[in-house]
C-alpha positions in Angstrom: 87.2 121.7 111.6 86.4 123.9 108.7 83.2 123.6 106.6 83.4 123.5 102.9 81.1 122.8 99.9 82.5 119.6 98.6 85.3 117.1 99.4 86.5 115.0 96.5 88.2 111.7 97.4 90.6 110.8 94.6 92.6 113.0 92.3 92.2 111.3 89.0 90.5 112.6 85.8 87.1 112.4 87.6 88.3 114.0 90.9 90.5 116.8 89.7 88.2 117.9 86.9 85.3 118.0 89.5 87.5 120.1 91.8 88.2 122.6 89.0 84.5 122.7 88.0 83.5 123.4 91.6 86.0 126.3 91.8 84.5 127.7 88.6 81.0 127.6 90.1 82.1 129.4 93.2 82.2 126.3 95.5 84.8 125.8 98.1 86.4 122.4 97.3 89.0 120.1 98.9 90.7 117.3 96.9 92.1 114.3 98.8 94.7 112.1 97.1 96.9 109.5 98.7 99.3 109.1 95.7 100.1 111.2 92.7 97.6 113.6 91.1 96.2 112.4 87.8 95.2 109.0 89.0 95.7 105.7 87.1 95.2 107.4 83.7 98.0 109.9 84.0 100.5 107.8 86.1 99.8 104.1 85.3 97.5 104.0 82.3 96.6 106.2 79.3 99.5 108.7 79.4 102.5 106.4 80.0 101.2 103.8 77.5 100.7 106.5 74.9 104.3 107.7 75.5 105.4 104.1 74.7 103.0 103.9 71.7 104.7 107.0 70.2 108.1 105.3 70.5 106.6 102.1 69.0 105.1 104.0 66.1 108.4 105.7 65.3 110.2 102.4 65.2 107.5 101.0 62.9 108.0 104.0 60.6 111.7 103.5 60.6 111.2 99.8 59.6 109.2 101.0 56.6 111.4 104.0 55.7 112.5 102.4 52.4 108.9 102.4 51.1 109.0 106.2 51.3 112.4 106.5 49.6 114.3 107.1 52.8 117.4 105.1 53.4 118.0 104.4 57.1 121.2 102.4 57.2 121.5 101.7 60.9 119.5 102.6 64.0 118.9 101.2 67.5 116.9 102.1 70.6 117.8 102.4 74.3 115.0 100.8 76.3 116.0 102.6 79.5 115.9 105.9 77.7 112.5 105.1 76.3 111.2 104.4 79.8 112.9 107.6 81.1 111.1 109.7 78.5 107.8 108.0 79.6 108.5 108.9 83.3 109.4 112.5 82.4 106.1 113.0 80.6 104.0 111.6 83.4 105.9 113.6 86.1 105.4 116.8 84.0 101.7 116.3 83.5 101.1 115.3 87.2 102.9 118.5 88.2 100.7 120.4 85.8 97.6 119.1 87.5 99.0 120.3 90.8 99.5 123.8 89.2 95.9 123.7 88.1 94.7 123.1 91.6 96.7 126.0 92.9 95.5 128.3 90.1 91.9 127.4 91.0 92.5 127.7 94.7 91.6 124.1 95.4 93.2 122.8 98.6 94.9 119.4 98.0 95.4 117.1 101.0 97.8 114.2 100.6 96.5 111.2 102.4 93.9 108.4 102.6 90.4 109.7 102.8 87.5 107.9 104.5 83.9 108.9 105.1 83.2 109.0 108.8 79.6 109.8 108.1 77.7 111.9 105.5 79.2 115.4 105.7 82.4 114.3 107.5 85.7 113.1 105.9 88.7 112.0 107.8 92.1 112.1 106.0 95.1 110.2 107.3 98.5 111.3 105.9 101.6 109.1 105.4 102.8 110.0 109.0 99.6 108.8 110.5 98.3 112.3 111.3 94.6 112.7 110.9 92.4 115.7 109.8 88.6 115.8 109.9 86.9 117.9 107.3 83.2 118.9 107.6 81.6 119.3 104.2 78.2 119.7 102.7 78.9 117.2 99.9 81.3 114.3 99.2 82.3 112.9 95.8 83.9 109.5 95.7 86.4 109.2 92.8 88.7 106.4 94.0 89.1 104.9 90.6 89.9 101.2 89.8 92.6 98.6 90.2 94.0 95.8 88.1 91.8 92.7 88.2 93.6 89.7 89.6 92.7 86.5 87.8 92.1 83.5 90.2 94.4 81.2 88.2 97.0 78.7 89.5 100.4 80.3 89.2 99.3 83.9 88.8 101.6 84.8 91.7 104.6 83.3 89.9 107.8 85.3 89.4 107.6 86.8 85.9 103.8 87.3 85.9 103.2 91.0 85.7 100.3 93.5 85.5 100.1 96.6 83.4 101.5 98.5 86.3 104.7 96.4 86.4 104.9 96.4 82.6 105.3 100.2 82.8 108.2 99.8 85.2 110.3 97.2 83.4 114.0 97.8 83.4 114.7 95.4 80.6 112.7 93.8 77.8 111.8 90.1 77.8 112.5 88.1 74.7 108.9 86.7 74.7 105.7 87.8 76.4 102.3 86.1 76.6 99.4 88.6 77.2 96.3 87.2 78.9 93.4 89.3 77.6 92.6 90.7 74.2 90.9 93.9 75.4 92.2 97.4 75.0 95.1 97.1 77.4 96.3 93.8 76.0 96.1 94.8 72.4 97.9 98.2 73.1 100.7 96.4 74.9 100.9 93.8 72.2 101.7 96.5 69.6 104.2 98.2 71.9 106.2 95.1 72.8 106.2 93.8 69.2 107.6 97.1 67.9 110.3 96.8 70.5 111.3 93.4 69.2 109.6 91.1 71.7 107.8 88.0 70.5 104.1 88.4 71.5 101.2 86.0 72.0 97.8 87.2 73.0 95.4 84.7 74.6 91.7 85.7 74.7 89.0 83.5 76.1 86.2 85.1 74.0 85.7 84.3 70.3 87.4 87.6 69.3 89.5 90.5 70.6 88.2 93.9 71.6 84.6 92.8 72.3 83.0 96.3 72.6 84.4 97.3 69.2 82.5 96.7 66.0 82.9 93.1 65.0 84.2 93.7 61.4 86.8 96.2 62.6 88.0 93.8 65.3 88.3 91.0 62.8 90.2 93.2 60.3 92.5 94.4 63.1 93.2 90.8 64.1 94.4 90.0 60.5 96.7 93.1 60.5 98.2 92.2 63.9 98.8 88.7 62.8 100.5 90.0 59.7 102.9 92.0 62.0 103.8 88.7 63.7 101.7 88.9 66.8 100.2 85.5 67.6 96.5 85.8 68.6 94.7 82.8 70.2 90.9 83.4 70.6 88.5 80.9 72.2 91.5 80.1 74.4 91.6 79.8 78.2 94.6 80.0 80.5 94.4 77.1 82.9 97.7 77.2 84.8 101.1 79.0 84.9 104.2 77.3 86.1 107.8 78.5 86.6 110.2 76.2 84.7 113.8 77.1 85.1 114.1 80.8 84.0 110.9 80.8 82.0 107.2 80.3 82.4 105.1 77.5 81.1 101.5 78.4 80.4 98.8 75.7 80.0 96.0 76.8 77.7 92.9 75.1 76.4 91.2 75.7 73.1 88.1 74.1 71.6 90.2 71.3 70.2 93.2 70.8 72.5 95.3 71.6 75.5 98.8 72.8 74.9 101.7 74.4 76.8 103.2 77.7 75.7 106.7 78.8 76.9 107.3 82.4 77.6 109.6 84.7 79.6 106.9 87.0 80.9 103.1 86.8 81.3 101.2 90.1 81.3 97.8 89.8 83.0 95.6 92.3 81.1 92.2 91.0 81.9 90.7 94.4 82.9 90.1 96.5 85.9 87.7 96.5 88.8 86.4 99.4 91.0 88.7 100.5 93.8 86.7 101.5 96.9 89.9 102.6 98.8 89.2 103.2 102.5 85.5 103.8 102.0 83.4 101.5 104.2 80.4 101.3 101.9 78.6 98.7 104.0 78.8 100.8 107.2 77.6 103.9 105.4 74.8 102.0 103.7 76.0 103.0 100.2 74.3 100.7 97.6 76.5 98.7 95.2 75.9 97.3 91.8 78.0 94.2 92.1 81.4 95.6 93.1 80.8 99.2 91.9 79.1 102.1 93.6 75.5 102.5 92.2 74.6 106.0 91.0 71.8 107.6 89.2 72.0 109.9 86.1 73.0 112.8 88.4 75.9 110.7 89.8 74.1 110.6 93.2 74.4 107.5 95.4 71.5 106.4 97.6 72.9 108.5 100.5 72.0 112.2 100.3 75.1 114.4 99.8 77.3 111.6 98.6 78.1 111.3 94.9 80.4 108.9 93.0 82.2 109.4 89.6 84.7 107.6 87.4 85.8 103.9 87.4 84.4 103.3 90.9 80.9 103.4 89.4 81.8 100.5 87.1 80.4 102.2 84.0 82.5 103.1 81.0 86.1 103.1 82.4 87.6 106.0 80.3 89.3 109.1 81.6 87.1 111.6 79.6 83.9 109.8 80.9 85.1 110.2 84.5 85.8 113.9 83.8 82.3 114.4 82.4 80.8 112.5 85.4 82.7 114.8 87.7 81.3 117.9 86.0 77.7 116.5 86.2 78.1 115.7 89.9 79.4 119.2 90.7 76.7 120.9 88.6 74.1 119.1 90.6 75.7 120.0 93.8 75.6 123.6 92.6 71.9 123.4 92.1 71.8 122.8 88.3 69.8 120.0 86.8 72.6 118.1 85.0 72.2 114.5 83.6 74.9 112.0 82.5 74.4 110.6 79.0 76.5 107.7 77.7 75.0 107.4 74.2 77.8 108.9 72.3 81.1 108.3 74.1 84.2 108.5 71.9 86.5 105.5 72.3 90.0 104.9 70.9 92.2 101.9 71.0 95.9 102.9 70.5 96.6 99.7 68.6 98.7 99.8 65.4 96.7 100.9 63.4 94.5 102.7 65.8 90.8 101.9 66.2 88.3 104.6 67.1 84.5 104.6 67.5 81.6 106.7 68.8 78.0 105.8 69.4 76.4 102.4 68.5 78.2 99.6 66.7 76.6 98.1 63.7 75.5 95.1 65.8 73.9 97.4 68.4 72.2 99.5 65.7 70.7 96.4 64.1 69.2 95.3 67.4 67.4 98.6 67.7 66.4 98.9 64.0 67.5 96.5 61.3 66.7 99.2 58.6 70.2 100.8 58.7 72.8 101.7 56.1 76.5 100.8 56.3 79.1 102.9 54.5 82.7 101.8 54.1 85.7 103.7 52.8 89.3 102.5 52.4 91.6 104.9 54.2 
């Protein structure tokens, strides 16, 4: 057993950035990752979806080329080539994270990490071999997983998550997306640009709830104009396999109706992933299903920190990275606090939506004496 300053469990944007920061501050760090470096964001989230968004945007521009005086007589796309490009980008960036670890002399151990006790982490590799690491501090950065909705028929063939949507070998003719949040709206734009008929079902009164209400309303109009069907105040009650398609029973304020589709994409959000961490045995306090931390990213157990999606706060890659930095700075003896007041947020819809700080609604709750400026762009 070798003693080090910090073991980080999870190699996503929270974990690998924390490892680099630790190296810069002169701390000896070990990064434990059971899958690919880069986490959900790089391998199954932000990066692959943005690769597909870039293809979708190019297709949208081609469709409007005539407006710019450019005559495009004939074009087509190869879906398998589109997906191959996406895979190449993610592999290249994941490899880049590995090079960063080497450059900063961070040891990466491939395997599943569990906390035996504060100050001791056991890693089990794919062959079942175990290694115990003694450490002064531990950072849990195990991320999140797709939330599974408890609906009848959700396990039917043809019902996919965002993970499976990024691994499709052929396009469906029609897709119904359950959830009008960031993931659902981004995939709606991607699939529509690729020629798929898209319906978005959202149980709340509007899409993109955290976004400013007026912007969400205007975006809804633009998406509908593109031919994306958006049903708000609408709940999915049941999914059935009927021949080669799926039949989705939905209920609105006025009626129940059945929608036919080839695929259903469950995009209802993500939940913290605790991995192999036995929080109950360790006595780590939870806030619902997330690990509870203070503004220094400390859990209630001395020497154990948590960062990123596993804390259940703002599930964005750059937030996880900042949390990782804050945790390491505190480990190094600095007095560093996490502040969520001005977190930049972007939805890669078409058109894109970006925000930072309070929405108009939130600002009015704090002080109704505000000014609102609008500019057509």
